[in-house]
N, C-alpha and C positions, 0 to 999 in steps of 0.2 A: 729390428729398424734399431737401437740404440746402437748397440755394435757396428753397426755400416756407418753411423754417424759419426761416431768416435772416431772409426777410421778415415772419414771424411776429412777430418779438424783438425788430426796430429800436424802438428809443423807449425800451426796457426800461432804466430808470436803474442796471441791473446788466449789461448786457449791452456788455461792453469788447471782444470779437474771437471769432472764428472757430477754434476749435481741431480739425485735421486729422490722424489717424496719418500718419507717414512709414511706414508697415509698410502700401501702396498695390498687391502682389499686382503688382510688376510694370510698376505703369501710370504712370511721372514725373508728376512737380507739373507741368510743361509742356504736359503732354497735353490735348489738347483738351476731354477728357474732362470735368476738371474747371473749362468755364469757365461754366458757370450760376451755380455755388457761387463764384466769385472773380467773377466780375461783379454779385453780390447784395451779395457783401462789400466791394465798390471804391460800388458804389452808394447804402453805408447807413452809409458812412468806419469798418468794421469792418476792421480788419489778418486776416491769415489766420498765425496760428500754428500749428507744429506741434511735437512734444513722444514723446518714442516712448511706445506704450500697454499695459500687461499683459507679461506677458511671454510675446511669441508667440513660433510655431517657428520657429528658425532659415530652416527653405527658404521662408515668408512672405516674407524679407528678402534679395533677390537679390544680394548685394552680396560673393557670396563666390563667384569663380568656381573656387574648387579645394576645395569642399567646405563641409562645418557646420562650423565651429570645435569645436575638444578642448574645450575650457573656454566658462564664462561670461565668463572676464576677456577673453579674445580678442574677443568680442564688445562689451564694457564700451569697450576701447581704440580699437578701429574701429569705432566709432558713425557719428565725424565722416564716414566713407566715405560711408555715405546722404545726410549733407546736401547732402559734394560733386555725389554725382550728380544729387539734386536741384536742385540750384541751378543747375548747367549744362543741365539740362533747360527752368526758368522760362527762363534768358538763349538759349538756340539755339534751342527751338521756338518761342518771340515771344512769350510768357505776360504780359509786360510790355506787349509792342506792342498786344498786344490790350486788356490793360488796364490803360490810364496812370496810373490811382489808385490800383491794387494795391500793397499795403505789406505783405513777407510777412517772420514772424520767427520765425528759429530758435533753440528754448529748451534751453539745457542741451547742445548736444553741442560747447561751447568755441568759440573763435572764430578761433585764431593761424593755422588750414586756411586762411581766407580767402584771405591777401595770395598765395599760391602758386597758387589755382586761378585768381584774379583774373588773373596772372599770364599762364598757361596761356592760358584761354579768349581771353586780347585777342590774344597772338602766332598765334593759330590763325586770328582773324577777320582778322588783318591780310591773314593769306595767303590767308584762301579766302573770302576775302567774298561772292564770287561765289556760291557756293554757301547764300548764306544772306540773300538779298536783303531778308529783313524783321526783320533784326538791322540796326538803321540805328544803331546806336552802338557805340562801343566797350563789351564788355560789363563791365569793371568800372565804367562808368557808368551802366549799368542795376545792379549792386550795391547801388553808393553812396545811388541815390537807391532804389531800393523795397525792399530790403533789410535788415532788421535782427538782430543775434545777441546772445544773451543770454551772460554771462563764465563761468558755470560748466561744467565743473569747469576753474580757475587752473592753469597749467604752477608747478610749485615748481621755479625754475632761478634764476639767474644774476638778483637783484636788478635791476644797470644794465643788464645786458643786455637782459633781459626789457622794458626799459621803452624802451629804445633799438629792440629793434623795434616794441611798438606806436607810438614818435613817426614809423617809416616805414612802416608800415599807413595812417596814415593816415586811421582811420576811427572816431576818436574821435566823432561824431555819431549810427555806427550800434550801437553797442554800449551792452547796458543790462545793470547788477548784476542777479545771480540768485545765489539762495545754496544751493538745494537743501535747505535745514533741515526735517527732523533728520535725511537722511541719513548715513548715516555720511564720502560724500564732500564735505560740505557745504563750501560755502567762508562764513566768517568774515567780517560787515561790516569789523572795524575791522583784520581782518587784509587783509582784497582791496583795500580804499582805498588804501593804499600802495604796492600792485602797481603803480598806473595813473600814466602822468605826472601830475605836477599841473596843467597846464595840462587836463587829458581830467577829472580827477577829478570834477567837477561836472556835468558832460553824462553821464556815465556812471553815476553812483551816482542823479541824479534826475533831472537836465534830459529825455534823451531819451528815458524812458516818459512823462514829464507832457507836453512835445510828442506823443507819438505816441496816445497814448490821451487828450487833451485833459482832460488832471488839470488840478487847482486848483493855482497853486503853494503854497499853506498847505491847513491845515484848522484847526478849532476842536479844542486840547487836553481831553483827556475831562476832566470834574471832579474835584476830589479827593475822596479818600474820606474 
């Protein structure tokens, strides 16, 4: 059904991406279950974005092996763990090999978790390649080619150390600014831009999204009233 809807809306001027929930009742993103949707999205040039949707019961999000969290705050702080699980599945279950034009956007789950996840996946792959013959390249290579992350929420830590970490991540082409306004946790653009290394600011704030979604470099200004 999702694949049919994508084909139906292909070519519509306001259609820019496919949005799916990460609350998939235990089906990881790399499962062939999603192949028809991925194939339709890739064929029509649509990225597939994911963002938490609604106040879903915790039992539908199987990332808590010790049981449901005691507070909503626990869930909010550990939200990136859900994205880590789906990212590993996309790579190790071969979704990017089956769909070489697929692009996936993880929205508003932060991004600083990506580097240690990439390190760990690369190490496992290097030592267990025989178990994963369909994973033909380093996992981190798949992430850099196929995956985009949005910035919100940015960590409020020492600015110098934070910029050094972003330089080490070397994901300047994979990160897109998001604000989450008007939620209480939103990141103001004029505050956020100062947290990025100078060499990455233009790409993160504008360039990467422009390239991914095929947006015009400029738009006409609204007429003055």
